[in-house]
C-alpha positions, 0 to 999 in steps of 0.5 A: 535890928542887927543881923550877923551873916558872917563869923567873927572868927572865920576858919582859915588855912594857908595856901600850902595846907593839904586837902586833908587838913582842909577836910579836917577843919571843915568837919571839925568846925562843921563849916562849908568853907575855909578862908585861905590867908597870907599875912593875915589877908584873904587870898582865896576861899575853899568851899566844900563844893570846890572840894567836890568839883576840883579834887576828882580831876586832880586825882585822875591826873595822878595827884594824891590827897596828900599832895593837893593843897589849898592853893590848888583848890581855892577860888582866888581873889575872894570878894570881901566886905568890911564888918561895918557895911550893911546887907545892901552893900553885901548884896551889891557885891554878890550881884 
């Protein structure tokens, strides 16, 4: 049995995309995360949890949603796995 755990077409953003754009993508595609890419390579990930936990401190520092970017919120250097690897490989990376 083949089990697909990931999207073949992940929702992506650029590091300079605004938080407003990120929220729009999360809502439009009904997903919980956006992969941040540069030159078609993942450099970070922004999850709905990142938005919830990292936005408030930025707002209390005087930032506005219009000037907060994906780079401000993303978890850098996300762990990745190749499409052909199996669930055990994915679990090993997560551990």
